[in-house]
MARPAMI-744121 format. One record per residue: residue in one letter; x, y, z of N, C-alpha, C in turn. Coordinates in steps of 0.2 Angstrom, whole numbers, padded with zeros to 4 digits, always signed. Example, Ala and Ser with C-alpha at 12.3 -4.5 7.8 and 13.67 -1.06 7.14 Angstrom:
# residues 2
a+0066-0028+0039+0062-0022+0039+0066-0016+0039
s+0064-0011+0035+0068-0005+0036+0064+0000+0039
# end
This chain:
# residues 182
m+0482+0631+0373+0485+0629+0379+0491+0625+0377
k+0497+0626+0380+0503+0622+0379+0505+0618+0385
i+0506+0612+0384+0508+0608+0390+0514+0604+0388
n+0519+0605+0392+0526+0601+0390+0525+0594+0394
k+0523+0589+0390+0522+0583+0393+0528+0579+0396
k+0534+0581+0393+0540+0578+0396+0542+0580+0403
y+0541+0587+0404+0542+0589+0411+0537+0587+0416
i+0531+0586+0414+0525+0584+0418+0526+0577+0420
f+0528+0573+0415+0529+0566+0416+0535+0564+0421
t+0540+0568+0420+0546+0567+0425+0544+0570+0432
y+0540+0575+0432+0538+0578+0439+0533+0573+0442
l+0529+0570+0438+0524+0565+0441+0528+0559+0444
i+0533+0556+0441+0537+0551+0444+0541+0553+0450
l+0545+0558+0449+0549+0560+0454+0545+0563+0461
a+0540+0567+0459+0536+0569+0465+0532+0564+0468
g+0529+0559+0464+0526+0553+0467+0530+0549+0471
f+0536+0548+0469+0541+0544+0473+0542+0547+0480
s+0543+0554+0479+0545+0558+0485+0539+0558+0490
a+0533+0559+0487+0527+0559+0491+0526+0552+0495
y+0528+0547+0491+0527+0540+0495+0532+0540+0500
l+0539+0542+0499+0544+0542+0504+0542+0546+0510
i+0539+0552+0509+0537+0557+0514+0531+0553+0518
s+0527+0550+0515+0521+0548+0519+0523+0542+0523
v+0528+0538+0520+0530+0532+0524+0534+0534+0530
m+0538+0540+0529+0542+0542+0535+0538+0545+0540
l+0533+0549+0538+0528+0552+0543+0524+0547+0546
s+0522+0542+0543+0518+0536+0546+0523+0533+0551
a+0529+0532+0550+0534+0529+0555+0535+0533+0561
v+0536+0540+0560+0538+0544+0565+0532+0547+0569
f+0527+0549+0566+0522+0553+0569+0515+0550+0571
i+0514+0544+0567+0507+0541+0568+0508+0535+0572
a+0506+0534+0578+0507+0528+0582+0500+0526+0585
p+0496+0522+0581+0490+0520+0583+0491+0514+0588
l+0487+0513+0593+0487+0507+0598+0482+0502+0596
e+0484+0496+0597+0480+0490+0596+0475+0489+0602
t+0469+0488+0600+0464+0487+0605+0463+0480+0606
d+0461+0478+0612+0459+0471+0613+0453+0469+0610
k+0452+0462+0609+0446+0459+0607+0440+0461+0612
g+0435+0463+0610+0429+0465+0614+0430+0471+0618
w+0434+0476+0615+0436+0482+0618+0430+0486+0620
c+0424+0485+0616+0418+0489+0617+0413+0484+0619
l+0409+0486+0624+0404+0482+0626+0397+0483+0623
k+0396+0490+0622+0390+0492+0619+0391+0497+0614
f+0388+0496+0608+0388+0501+0603+0382+0505+0602
m+0382+0511+0599+0376+0514+0598+0377+0517+0591
e+0371+0517+0587+0372+0519+0580+0369+0526+0580
i+0373+0531+0577+0370+0538+0576+0371+0540+0569
e+0368+0545+0567+0368+0548+0561+0374+0553+0560
g+0379+0551+0556+0385+0556+0555+0384+0560+0550
p+0390+0563+0547+0390+0568+0542+0387+0564+0536
n+0384+0568+0531+0381+0566+0525+0376+0560+0526
y+0372+0560+0532+0367+0555+0534+0369+0548+0534
a+0376+0547+0535+0379+0540+0536+0378+0538+0543
i+0376+0532+0544+0376+0529+0550+0382+0527+0553
e+0384+0529+0559+0391+0527+0562+0389+0524+0568
r+0394+0519+0570+0393+0515+0576+0398+0519+0581
v+0396+0520+0587+0400+0524+0592+0399+0519+0598
c+0405+0518+0601+0405+0514+0607+0403+0519+0613
t+0398+0516+0617+0396+0520+0623+0398+0517+0629
e+0400+0510+0629+0402+0507+0635+0409+0503+0633
f+0414+0504+0637+0421+0501+0635+0422+0496+0640
k+0426+0491+0638+0428+0485+0642+0432+0488+0649
d+0436+0493+0648+0439+0496+0654+0442+0503+0652
n+0445+0506+0657+0447+0513+0655+0453+0513+0651
l+0457+0508+0651+0463+0508+0646+0461+0507+0639
e+0456+0503+0638+0453+0503+0631+0450+0509+0628
k+0447+0512+0633+0444+0519+0632+0449+0524+0630
a+0454+0524+0634+0460+0529+0632+0463+0527+0625
k+0464+0520+0624+0467+0518+0617+0462+0521+0612
h+0456+0520+0613+0451+0522+0607+0451+0529+0606
f+0452+0533+0611+0452+0541+0610+0459+0543+0607
h+0464+0539+0609+0471+0540+0606+0470+0539+0599
n+0467+0533+0597+0467+0531+0590+0463+0536+0586
l+0458+0539+0589+0454+0544+0585+0458+0550+0584
d+0462+0552+0589+0466+0558+0588+0472+0557+0582
m+0474+0550+0582+0479+0549+0577+0475+0549+0570
i+0469+0547+0569+0466+0548+0563+0465+0555+0561
d+0464+0560+0565+0464+0567+0564+0471+0569+0562
r+0476+0567+0565+0483+0569+0564+0485+0566+0557
n+0483+0560+0555+0484+0557+0549+0481+0561+0543
s+0475+0563+0544+0472+0567+0539+0475+0574+0538
n+0477+0577+0544+0481+0584+0543+0487+0583+0540
l+0491+0577+0541+0497+0576+0538+0496+0575+0530
h+0491+0572+0528+0490+0571+0521+0488+0577+0518
l+0485+0581+0521+0483+0588+0518+0490+0592+0518
g+0494+0592+0523+0500+0595+0523+0505+0593+0517
v+0505+0587+0516+0509+0584+0510+0506+0586+0504
f+0499+0586+0503+0496+0588+0497+0498+0596+0496
f+0497+0600+0501+0498+0607+0499+0506+0609+0498
f+0510+0605+0501+0517+0605+0500+0519+0604+0493
f+0516+0599+0490+0517+0597+0483+0514+0602+0478
l+0508+0604+0480+0504+0609+0476+0509+0616+0476
s+0511+0618+0481+0516+0624+0481+0522+0622+0477
l+0525+0617+0478+0531+0615+0474+0529+0615+0466
s+0524+0612+0464+0522+0611+0457+0520+0618+0455
t+0517+0622+0459+0516+0629+0456+0522+0633+0455
l+0527+0632+0459+0533+0636+0458+0537+0633+0452
i+0537+0626+0452+0541+0623+0446+0538+0625+0439
f+0531+0624+0439+0528+0624+0432+0525+0631+0431
y+0525+0636+0435+0522+0642+0434+0526+0648+0435
f+0528+0649+0442+0532+0655+0444+0539+0655+0442
i+0543+0650+0442+0550+0650+0441+0551+0651+0433
p+0547+0647+0429+0548+0649+0422+0546+0656+0420
k+0541+0659+0423+0539+0666+0422+0545+0671+0425
w+0548+0669+0430+0554+0673+0433+0560+0673+0428
y+0561+0668+0425+0566+0667+0420+0564+0670+0413
g+0558+0672+0412+0556+0674+0406+0555+0669+0401
k+0553+0663+0403+0552+0657+0399+0544+0656+0399
i+0542+0652+0394+0535+0650+0394+0534+0644+0399
p+0529+0645+0404+0529+0639+0409+0527+0633+0405
a+0528+0627+0409+0527+0620+0406+0520+0619+0405
i+0516+0623+0409+0508+0622+0408+0506+0630+0407
n+0504+0631+0401+0503+0638+0399+0497+0639+0395
y+0492+0643+0397+0486+0645+0394+0488+0651+0390
t+0485+0651+0384+0487+0657+0379+0482+0662+0379
s+0478+0663+0384+0473+0668+0384+0476+0675+0386
d+0473+0680+0384+0476+0687+0386+0475+0689+0393
n+0470+0686+0396+0469+0687+0403+0473+0683+0408
t+0478+0687+0411+0483+0684+0416+0480+0680+0422
v+0474+0683+0424+0471+0680+0430+0468+0673+0428
a+0464+0673+0422+0461+0667+0419+0467+0662+0418
n+0472+0664+0415+0478+0659+0414+0480+0656+0421
f+0481+0660+0426+0483+0657+0432+0478+0653+0435
i+0472+0654+0435+0466+0650+0438+0466+0644+0434
n+0466+0644+0427+0466+0637+0423+0472+0633+0425
t+0478+0636+0425+0484+0633+0427+0484+0630+0434
f+0481+0634+0439+0481+0631+0445+0476+0625+0446
g+0471+0625+0442+0466+0620+0442+0469+0613+0439
l+0473+0614+0434+0477+0608+0431+0482+0606+0436
l+0485+0611+0440+0490+0609+0445+0487+0605+0451
l+0481+0607+0452+0477+0603+0458+0476+0596+0455
i+0474+0595+0449+0473+0588+0447+0480+0584+0447
i+0485+0587+0444+0492+0584+0444+0494+0582+0451
n+0493+0586+0456+0495+0585+0463+0491+0579+0466
y+0484+0579+0464+0480+0573+0467+0483+0567+0464
v+0485+0567+0458+0488+0561+0455+0495+0559+0458
v+0499+0564+0459+0506+0563+0463+0505+0561+0470
v+0501+0564+0474+0501+0562+0481+0497+0556+0482
y+0491+0555+0479+0487+0549+0480+0488+0543+0475
i+0488+0544+0469+0488+0539+0464+0495+0536+0463
i+0499+0540+0461+0506+0537+0460+0509+0535+0466
s+0509+0538+0472+0512+0535+0478+0508+0529+0480
l+0502+0528+0479+0498+0522+0480+0501+0516+0475
i+0502+0518+0469+0505+0513+0464+0512+0511+0466
i+0516+0516+0468+0523+0514+0471+0522+0510+0477
g+0518+0511+0481+0517+0507+0487+0515+0500+0486
y+0511+0499+0480+0510+0492+0478+0516+0488+0475
i+0520+0492+0471+0526+0490+0468+0531+0488+0473
l+0533+0492+0477+0539+0491+0482+0537+0486+0487
p+0541+0483+0490+0540+0479+0496+0538+0483+0502
p+0535+0480+0507+0533+0484+0513+0539+0488+0516
p+0538+0494+0518+0543+0499+0520+0547+0495+0526
s+0544+0491+0530+0548+0488+0535+0554+0484+0533
e+0554+0482+0527+0559+0478+0524+0565+0482+0521
w+0564+0488+0519+0569+0492+0516+0570+0498+0519
f+0566+0501+0523+0567+0507+0526+0572+0507+0531
p+0576+0512+0533+0581+0512+0538+0578+0510+0545
d+0582+0506+0548+0579+0503+0555+0578+0508+0560
i+0581+0514+0559+0580+0520+0564+0572+0522+0564
f+0569+0521+0558+0562+0523+0558+0558+0518+0561
d+0560+0512+0561+0556+0506+0564+0557+0507+0572
a+0563+0509+0574+0564+0510+0581+0560+0516+0584
i+0560+0521+0580+0556+0527+0582+0549+0525+0583
h+0546+0522+0578+0539+0520+0578+0538+0515+0584
t+0542+0511+0585+0541+0506+0591+0541+0511+0598
n+0546+0515+0598+0546+0520+0604+0540+0524+0605
q+0537+0526+0599+0531+0531+0599+0525+0527+0602
v+0525+0520+0599+0519+0516+0601+0520+0515+0609
a+0526+0513+0611+0527+0512+0618+0525+0518+0623
a+0527+0524+0620+0526+0530+0624+0518+0532+0624
a+0515+0530+0618+0508+0531+0618+0504+0527+0623
l+0506+0520+0623+0503+0516+0627+0504+0517+0635
l+0510+0520+0637+0511+0522+0643+0507+0528+0645
e+0506+0533+0640+0502+0538+0641+0494+0536+0642
a+0492+0531+0638+0485+0529+0638+0484+0525+0645
k+0489+0522+0648+0489+0518+0654+0488+0524+0660
d+0492+0529+0659+0492+0534+0664+0485+0538+0664
i+0482+0539+0658+0476+0542+0658+0470+0537+0660
a+0471+0531+0659+0466+0526+0661+0466+0525+0669
s+0472+0526+0672+0473+0526+0679+0470+0532+0683
n+0469+0537+0679+0466+0543+0682+0459+0544+0681
l+0456+0540+0677+0449+0540+0675+0445+0537+0681
# end
């Protein structure tokens, strides 16, 4: 197996920073959770969730607005997980192109190359290593960069803060509209 460490290290830094910027931008633009009031839930019920974990579920809300906010926030959690998966698969596709297919098309040895005679086994082994690299890029390096840099609200362009504020206001209006119809 041949691994070109210089290319991989450079990719980790550049892609990790890019993944961080993308996640900050998507959080500002697409994810608008709503703050709930204190005492938003009057009665909780414990149920067995996935993997036999006990989850607390609200069965009685303070009012219809808090109920609408709660269900809006649950939708935002699902959207957030889908966005993270989308970012992960984007960088997985990008790294597969950069480290495997583009060098092959140009007749060069890929930056990550297994030397087995079996082409399918080479691709599967390379793809497994690329999965690990992308986990490091999307989750670990972008998390480290998030700790190093100041909060995005201090350095990110003001337009994203304005978009986020408008998204929250629109979501709150929608929750109020839903609550009035309940």
